[in-house]
C-alpha positions as CSV (number, residue, x, y, z in Angstrom):
1,M,63.2,111.1,117.8
2,P,67.2,112.4,117.4
3,V,68.2,112.1,113.6
4,R,72.0,111.6,112.7
5,L,73.6,112.9,109.6
6,F,76.6,112.0,107.9
7,V,78.9,115.0,107.1
8,G,81.8,114.1,104.4
9,N,84.6,115.9,102.8
10,L,85.4,118.1,105.9
11,P,88.6,119.8,105.6
12,Y,91.3,117.8,108.0
13,D,91.6,120.7,110.1
14,A,88.0,121.2,111.0
15,T,87.3,121.2,114.6
16,E,84.2,119.5,116.3
17,A,83.6,123.6,117.4
18,D,83.7,124.8,113.7
19,V,81.4,122.0,112.6
20,R,79.2,122.8,115.7
21,D,78.9,126.4,114.8
22,F,78.4,126.0,110.9
23,F,75.4,123.6,111.9
24,A,73.9,125.7,114.6
25,T,72.7,128.4,112.2
26,V,69.8,125.7,111.5
27,A,69.5,124.5,115.1
28,A,71.9,123.7,118.1
29,P,73.0,119.9,117.4
30,V,72.5,117.8,120.5
31,Q,76.2,115.9,119.3
32,V,78.9,116.2,117.1
33,F,81.4,113.5,116.4
34,L,84.4,113.8,114.6
35,P,86.3,110.3,114.2
36,I,90.1,110.4,114.6
37,D,92.4,107.8,112.7
38,R,94.0,105.6,115.1
39,E,97.1,105.5,113.3
40,T,97.9,109.0,112.5
41,G,95.7,110.7,115.3
42,R,94.3,113.1,112.8
43,P,90.5,113.6,111.7
44,R,89.3,111.2,109.2
45,G,87.9,114.0,107.0
46,F,84.1,113.3,107.9
47,A,81.7,114.0,111.0
48,F,78.4,113.1,112.5
49,V,75.9,115.7,113.3
50,E,72.7,114.7,115.5
51,F,69.8,117.0,115.6
52,A,66.7,116.5,117.7
53,E,64.0,117.3,115.6
54,R,64.0,115.4,111.8
55,A,62.7,119.1,110.7
56,D,65.9,120.8,111.9
57,A,68.1,117.6,109.9
58,E,65.9,117.7,106.7
59,T,66.7,121.7,107.1
60,A,70.4,121.1,107.4
61,I,70.7,118.8,104.6
62,E,68.9,120.9,102.0
63,R,70.8,124.1,103.3
64,F,74.3,122.5,103.4
65,N,75.0,119.8,101.0
66,S,77.0,120.5,98.3
67,Q,78.0,123.7,100.3
68,A,81.6,125.1,100.8
69,F,83.0,124.7,104.3
70,K,86.0,125.9,105.0
71,G,87.2,125.9,101.3
72,R,85.9,122.6,100.8
73,T,82.2,121.4,99.4
74,I,80.9,119.1,101.8
75,S,78.3,116.4,101.6
76,V,75.5,116.2,104.0
77,S,73.0,113.3,104.4
78,E,71.3,111.2,107.0
79,A,73.4,108.6,108.1
80,R,72.8,105.0,107.6
81,A,73.1,102.3,110.0
82,R,76.5,100.7,110.0
83,E,76.3,97.4,108.0
84,S,77.4,94.0,109.7
85,R,80.9,93.3,108.9
86,P,82.6,90.0,109.6
87,P,86.3,90.0,111.4
88,G,89.0,91.2,109.3
89,V,87.2,92.8,106.5
90,G,87.8,96.8,106.7
91,G,91.6,96.7,106.9
92,A,92.0,95.5,110.5
93,S,94.8,92.7,110.9
């Protein structure tokens, strides 16, 4: 079963290819997603990286959490399911 990781504190100039190459030293990610801010069109400073195997995801967390990536210390953890939010919460108007 695939395991999705949350990668926080990414530099805003990081690309999908940068993140994919960085994590590929553990195993090839199945998917890499960098959300883009709708207002500015710029990356939001975090990403989701999915691995096919739990062992690879756990190795990535151990190896990369609190490590430097392009001059910033990133945080890497298993992504949690998105919480249900009532309409209008979270800055949407």
